[in-house]
Backbone as a chain_set.jsonl record, in Angstrom:
{"seq": "XXXXXXXXXXXXXXXXXXXXXXXXXXXXXXXXXXXXXXXXXXXXXXXXXXXXXXXXXXXXXXXXXXXXXXXXXXXXXXXXXXXXXXXXX", "coords": {"N": [[44.735, -41.625, -31.253], [42.846, -44.556, -31.597], [39.513, -44.903, -31.567], [36.716, -46.898, -30.616], [33.731, -47.483, -32.561], [31.472, -47.316, -30.982], [32.358, -45.82, -28.807], [33.042, -43.417, -30.077], [30.479, -42.693, -30.946], [29.259, -42.326, -28.464], [30.769, -40.15, -27.439], [30.041, -38.231, -29.354], [27.26, -38.002, -28.908], [27.297, -36.85, -26.377], [28.665, -34.444, -26.933], [26.789, -33.277, -28.591], [24.78, -32.873, -26.837], [22.739, -34.699, -26.35], [22.797, -36.885, -24.725], [22.01, -39.759, -22.719], [21.137, -40.694, -19.319], [22.381, -43.095, -18.839], [24.391, -42.974, -20.771], [25.936, -40.904, -19.672], [26.882, -42.134, -17.349], [28.374, -44.239, -18.471], [30.302, -42.729, -19.828], [31.588, -41.395, -17.69], [32.74, -43.593, -16.349], [34.417, -44.603, -18.364], [36.19, -42.428, -18.774], [37.452, -42.345, -16.32], [38.954, -44.694, -16.259], [40.529, -44.757, -18.564], [43.093, -43.053, -19.786], [43.877, -42.201, -22.347], [41.447, -42.093, -23.726], [40.272, -40.089, -22.26], [41.894, -37.878, -22.935], [41.313, -37.757, -25.676], [38.574, -37.223, -25.594], [38.615, -34.717, -24.382], [39.931, -33.264, -26.403], [38.036, -33.477, -28.46], [35.867, -32.1, -27.302], [36.936, -29.527, -27.029], [37.271, -28.872, -29.738], [34.606, -28.997, -30.561], [33.517, -26.917, -29.025], [34.908, -24.699, -30.068], [33.999, -24.726, -32.728], [31.292, -24.274, -32.255], [31.276, -21.628, -31.179], [32.344, -20.242, -33.343], [30.289, -20.611, -35.166], [28.201, -19.253, -33.839], [29.261, -16.658, -33.834], [29.305, -16.162, -36.578], [26.62, -16.108, -37.134], [25.646, -13.847, -35.937], [24.525, -10.476, -36.449], [26.506, -8.124, -38.345], [28.637, -5.835, -36.622], [27.86, -2.415, -36.312], [29.655, 0.424, -37.109], [29.954, 3.477, -35.339], [28.64, 6.496, -36.693], [31.003, 8.537, -37.677], [31.0, 11.053, -38.797], [28.919, 12.442, -37.65], [29.904, 13.029, -35.194], [32.035, 14.657, -35.489], [33.286, 17.949, -35.375], [33.673, 21.014, -36.991], [34.516, 24.364, -37.971], [32.305, 25.213, -39.577], [30.346, 23.458, -38.77], [29.825, 24.264, -36.191], [28.25, 26.543, -36.434], [25.984, 25.479, -37.685], [25.231, 23.587, -35.735], [24.607, 25.29, -33.6], [22.429, 26.638, -34.704], [20.594, 24.53, -34.989], [20.268, 23.864, -32.327], [19.013, 26.186, -31.409], [16.613, 26.051, -32.843], [15.432, 23.814, -31.719], [14.701, 24.653, -29.227]], "CA": [[44.115, -42.78, -30.633], [41.774, -45.19, -32.375], [38.349, -45.169, -30.718], [35.699, -47.773, -31.188], [32.57, -46.769, -33.09], [30.559, -47.071, -29.861], [32.918, -44.713, -28.017], [32.857, -42.207, -30.887], [29.051, -42.347, -30.878], [29.023, -41.806, -27.11], [31.353, -38.803, -27.387], [29.236, -37.336, -30.187], [25.992, -37.729, -28.227], [27.587, -35.898, -25.298], [28.983, -33.147, -27.552], [25.543, -32.719, -29.141], [23.845, -32.622, -25.738], [21.597, -35.615, -26.411], [23.167, -38.088, -23.995], [21.091, -40.258, -21.69], [21.807, -40.892, -18.018], [23.268, -44.251, -19.024], [25.561, -42.46, -21.502], [26.753, -40.139, -18.728], [27.563, -43.098, -16.48], [29.395, -44.904, -19.292], [31.366, -41.761, -20.084], [32.345, -41.196, -16.446], [33.54, -44.799, -16.105], [35.454, -44.66, -19.397], [37.193, -41.381, -18.553], [38.21, -42.685, -15.105], [39.868, -45.827, -16.438], [41.299, -44.693, -19.803], [43.677, -41.717, -19.967], [43.871, -41.843, -23.77], [40.063, -41.709, -24.042], [40.068, -38.797, -21.601], [42.541, -36.875, -23.779], [40.564, -37.653, -26.93], [37.31, -36.563, -25.28], [38.933, -33.306, -24.168], [40.22, -32.692, -27.723], [36.767, -33.379, -29.161], [35.055, -31.043, -26.693], [37.547, -28.242, -27.398], [36.935, -28.628, -31.137], [33.165, -28.736, -30.608], [33.315, -25.582, -28.464], [35.414, -23.727, -31.046], [33.06, -24.688, -33.855], [30.056, -23.655, -31.781], [31.447, -20.181, -31.071], [32.496, -19.703, -34.697], [28.937, -20.591, -35.732], [27.468, -18.162, -33.184], [29.805, -15.386, -34.318], [28.898, -15.985, -37.975], [25.177, -15.886, -37.185], [25.332, -12.521, -35.416], [24.624, -9.409, -37.45], [27.772, -7.4, -38.211], [28.591, -4.626, -35.789], [27.886, -1.154, -37.052], [30.517, 1.446, -36.54], [29.229, 4.742, -35.199], [28.85, 7.475, -37.753], [31.973, 9.518, -37.18], [30.686, 12.387, -39.307], [28.015, 13.132, -36.737], [30.606, 13.414, -33.965], [33.09, 15.62, -35.807], [32.883, 19.355, -35.472], [34.63, 21.997, -37.477], [33.944, 25.706, -37.803], [30.977, 25.332, -40.188], [29.416, 22.667, -37.972], [29.447, 25.012, -34.993], [27.133, 27.417, -36.795], [24.822, 24.612, -37.909], [24.833, 23.019, -34.451], [23.957, 26.353, -32.815], [21.138, 26.882, -35.329], [19.734, 23.39, -34.631], [19.989, 24.024, -30.902], [18.022, 27.257, -31.278], [15.347, 25.575, -33.395], [14.856, 22.803, -30.818], [14.216, 25.306, -28.016]], "C": [[42.976, -43.279, -31.524], [40.65, -45.564, -31.425], [37.41, -46.131, -31.417], [34.533, -46.913, -31.685], [31.61, -46.422, -31.958], [31.047, -45.898, -29.011], [32.78, -43.399, -28.773], [31.404, -41.742, -30.843], [28.702, -41.747, -29.521], [29.539, -40.379, -26.992], [30.499, -37.813, -28.178], [27.887, -37.017, -29.551], [26.192, -36.71, -27.107], [27.86, -34.512, -25.874], [27.73, -32.471, -28.096], [24.495, -32.452, -28.072], [22.634, -33.529, -25.733], [21.881, -36.928, -25.678], [22.093, -38.469, -22.976], [21.849, -40.358, -20.366], [22.778, -42.059, -18.103], [24.537, -43.831, -19.762], [26.5, -41.71, -20.551], [27.525, -41.07, -17.796], [28.659, -43.831, -17.237], [30.583, -43.979, -19.537], [32.23, -41.561, -18.847], [33.253, -42.387, -16.17], [34.698, -44.893, -17.098], [36.559, -43.648, -19.121], [38.018, -41.644, -17.306], [39.27, -43.748, -15.372], [40.799, -45.693, -17.639], [41.795, -43.275, -20.055], [43.649, -41.267, -21.428], [42.467, -41.404, -24.204], [39.756, -40.345, -23.442], [40.682, -37.675, -22.442], [41.778, -36.672, -25.089], [39.234, -36.945, -26.71], [37.541, -35.067, -25.078], [39.198, -32.612, -25.507], [38.918, -32.483, -28.506], [35.918, -32.23, -28.616], [35.621, -29.657, -27.003], [37.199, -27.88, -28.837], [35.445, -28.283, -31.271], [32.865, -27.321, -30.109], [33.761, -24.499, -29.45], [34.459, -23.593, -32.218], [31.751, -24.015, -33.464], [30.193, -22.137, -31.75], [31.684, -19.535, -32.426], [31.137, -19.611, -35.385], [28.129, -19.436, -35.151], [27.946, -16.815, -33.718], [29.371, -15.117, -35.76], [27.415, -15.65, -38.089], [24.774, -14.499, -36.683], [25.382, -11.477, -36.521], [25.938, -8.649, -37.255], [27.592, -6.15, -37.35], [28.643, -3.401, -36.685], [28.819, -0.2, -36.338], [29.71, 2.72, -36.391], [29.593, 5.7, -36.336], [29.761, 8.565, -37.234], [31.656, 10.928, -37.662], [29.806, 13.147, -38.321], [28.722, 13.569, -35.458], [31.73, 14.412, -34.225], [32.516, 17.035, -35.863], [34.026, 20.156, -36.091], [33.914, 23.345, -37.437], [32.552, 25.818, -38.429], [29.939, 24.531, -39.397], [28.964, 23.423, -36.721], [28.25, 25.904, -35.263], [25.867, 26.59, -36.976], [24.317, 24.056, -36.586], [24.104, 24.048, -33.6], [22.551, 26.622, -33.365], [20.141, 25.763, -34.984], [19.339, 23.479, -33.179], [18.896, 25.074, -30.692], [16.653, 26.827, -31.771], [14.653, 24.601, -32.44], [14.266, 23.439, -29.558], [12.759, 25.579, -28.032]], "O": [[42.246, -42.489, -32.121], [40.813, -46.439, -30.575], [37.324, -46.168, -32.644], [34.375, -45.763, -31.275], [30.999, -45.353, -31.969], [30.248, -45.082, -28.552], [32.439, -42.376, -28.18], [31.129, -40.549, -30.719], [27.944, -40.781, -29.437], [28.832, -39.498, -26.503], [30.261, -36.692, -27.729], [27.416, -35.883, -29.641], [25.364, -35.82, -26.91], [27.347, -33.515, -25.364], [27.616, -31.246, -28.068], [23.445, -31.876, -28.356], [21.599, -33.17, -25.17], [21.276, -37.957, -25.979], [21.375, -37.619, -22.449], [23.058, -40.131, -20.312], [23.861, -42.024, -17.517], [25.633, -44.278, -19.421], [27.719, -41.868, -20.623], [28.69, -40.818, -17.489], [29.754, -44.025, -16.709], [31.735, -44.406, -19.461], [33.458, -41.558, -18.936], [34.413, -42.208, -15.797], [35.822, -45.223, -16.721], [37.74, -43.979, -19.224], [39.17, -41.215, -17.23], [40.352, -43.713, -14.787], [41.773, -46.44, -17.736], [41.034, -42.404, -20.478], [43.422, -40.091, -21.715], [42.323, -40.448, -24.966], [39.056, -39.538, -24.053], [40.053, -36.635, -22.639], [41.62, -35.542, -25.551], [38.81, -36.15, -27.549], [36.755, -34.245, -25.548], [38.738, -31.49, -25.721], [38.723, -31.443, -29.136], [35.319, -31.477, -29.384], [34.859, -28.714, -27.216], [36.872, -26.731, -29.133], [35.081, -27.373, -32.017], [32.052, -26.611, -30.701], [33.066, -23.501, -29.639], [34.145, -22.485, -32.652], [31.17, -23.272, -34.254], [29.315, -21.43, -32.246], [31.269, -18.396, -32.645], [30.863, -18.648, -36.101], [27.45, -18.72, -35.887], [27.137, -15.936, -34.017], [29.1, -13.972, -36.123], [27.0, -14.982, -39.036], [23.674, -14.031, -36.976], [26.198, -11.584, -37.436], [26.431, -8.541, -36.132], [26.542, -5.508, -37.357], [29.371, -3.36, -37.676], [28.769, -0.046, -35.118], [28.863, 3.015, -37.234], [30.71, 5.693, -36.853], [29.346, 9.414, -36.446], [32.01, 11.9, -36.994], [29.939, 14.363, -38.176], [28.194, 14.396, -34.714], [32.313, 14.951, -33.284], [31.405, 17.261, -36.342], [35.193, 19.978, -35.742], [32.805, 23.437, -36.911], [31.686, 26.472, -37.848], [28.767, 24.906, -39.367], [27.841, 23.237, -36.253], [27.346, 26.014, -34.435], [24.802, 26.958, -36.48], [23.112, 24.049, -36.336], [23.105, 23.731, -32.954], [21.603, 26.809, -32.602], [18.971, 26.038, -34.719], [18.192, 23.199, -32.83], [17.975, 24.877, -29.9], [15.638, 27.197, -31.182], [13.424, 24.572, -32.365], [13.425, 22.833, -28.894], [12.223, 26.127, -27.069]]}, "num_chains": 1, "name": "protein.A"}
C-alpha cells in the first residue's frame, strides 16, 4: 500500500510514542475507515516491536553459564570437600 507522507509521519509518531491527542484521534478515525491503512499500521507496529526487542536483547549483558567444575565431584573432590567442610567448622 502507498501511504501519504502525512499518514507515514502519523504512524511513525505513534510507533515512537510521541503522538499527541489529536494524532490519536486521527489514527482512530483512519483505522476505522481504511482497512488497508489498518493492515499497514499493524505491519509497522509488528516490525517496530520486533526491532525494539532485538535492541533490548542486544543491550543486555550476556548470560553467564554456571561454573560446572564447581558442581562436579569425583573421588579426589570428596576428600577436598570434606577437608574444606572441616576447616569451616
